[in-house]
C-alpha positions in Angstrom: 34.1 -9.7 20.5 35.5 -7.7 23.4 34.0 -4.4 24.5 36.3 -1.6 23.5 36.3 2.0 24.8 36.2 4.3 21.8 36.1 8.1 21.6 36.2 9.9 18.3 36.3 13.2 20.0 39.4 12.2 22.0 40.7 10.1 19.1 41.0 7.0 21.4 40.4 3.4 20.5 39.5 4.0 16.9 42.4 2.0 15.5 41.7 -0.9 17.8 38.0 -0.8 17.0 38.7 -0.9 13.3 41.1 -3.8 13.7 38.4 -5.7 15.6 35.9 -5.0 12.8 38.3 -6.3 10.2 38.9 -9.4 12.3 35.1 -10.0 12.6 34.6 -9.5 8.9 37.3 -12.0 8.1 35.8 -14.5 10.5 32.3 -14.0 9.0 33.7 -14.3 5.4 35.6 -17.5 6.4 32.6 -19.3 7.8 30.2 -18.2 5.0 28.0 -16.0 7.2 29.1 -12.8 5.4 28.0 -14.2 2.0 24.7 -15.6 3.4 23.8 -12.3 5.0 24.6 -10.5 1.7 22.3 -12.8 -0.2 19.5 -12.1 2.4 20.1 -8.4 2.0 19.7 -8.8 -1.8 16.4 -10.6 -1.4 15.1 -7.9 1.0 16.2 -5.2 -1.4 14.5 -6.9 -4.3 11.2 -7.1 -2.4 11.5 -3.5 -1.3 12.1 -2.3 -4.8 9.2 -4.3 -6.1 6.8 -3.1 -3.5 7.9 0.5 -4.2 7.3 0.1 -7.9 3.9 -1.4 -7.3 3.0 1.4 -4.9 4.0 3.9 -7.5 1.9 2.2 -10.1 -1.1 2.2 -7.8 -0.6 5.9 -7.0 -0.5 6.8 -10.7 -3.4 4.6 -11.8 -6.3 7.0 -12.5 -9.0 4.3 -12.8 -7.8 2.7 -9.6 -8.0 6.0 -7.8 -11.6 6.4 -8.8 -12.3 2.8 -7.9 -10.8 3.4 -4.4 -13.1 6.4 -3.8 -16.2 4.4 -4.9 -15.1 1.4 -2.8 -14.6 3.5 0.3 -18.1 5.1 -0.1 -19.7 1.7 -0.7 -18.1 0.3 2.5 -18.9 3.3 4.6 -22.5 3.2 3.4 -22.7 -0.6 4.2 -23.4 -1.3 0.6 -20.4 -3.7 0.2 -17.8 -5.6 2.2 -14.1 -4.9 2.3 -13.2 -8.2 0.6 -15.7 -7.5 -2.2 -14.3 -4.1 -2.9 -10.7 -5.3 -2.6 -11.4 -7.9 -5.3 -12.9 -5.2 -7.5 -9.9 -2.9 -7.0 -7.5 -5.8 -7.8 -9.5 -6.5 -11.0 -9.2 -2.8 -12.1 -5.5 -2.8 -11.4 -4.9 -6.0 -13.3 -7.1 -5.4 -16.3 -7.1 -1.7 -17.0 -4.5 0.2 -18.9 -1.4 1.2 -17.0 -1.2 4.8 -15.9 -0.3 7.5 -18.5 -1.0 5.4 -21.5 
């Protein structure tokens, strides 16, 4: 793809730039790259949405909030290790009622 001088302010090169973009899009669609990248975007989006939903559930989970405070204190006071407390928190998250129920 060639380097094209473009200036929106001077209204120069925009048409040529747009034509090059359309040509690139056509090439990517023809060789399947466009579709493959779109599928990868969909996967990334799904993971991001899932992580956001899990994060929201964690933030709203009252028992888990309490468990986190206790775990932090236990670790800071050298009464427990991080892996032990993480396992306890996961257990709380997986077995206790969802938030607001």
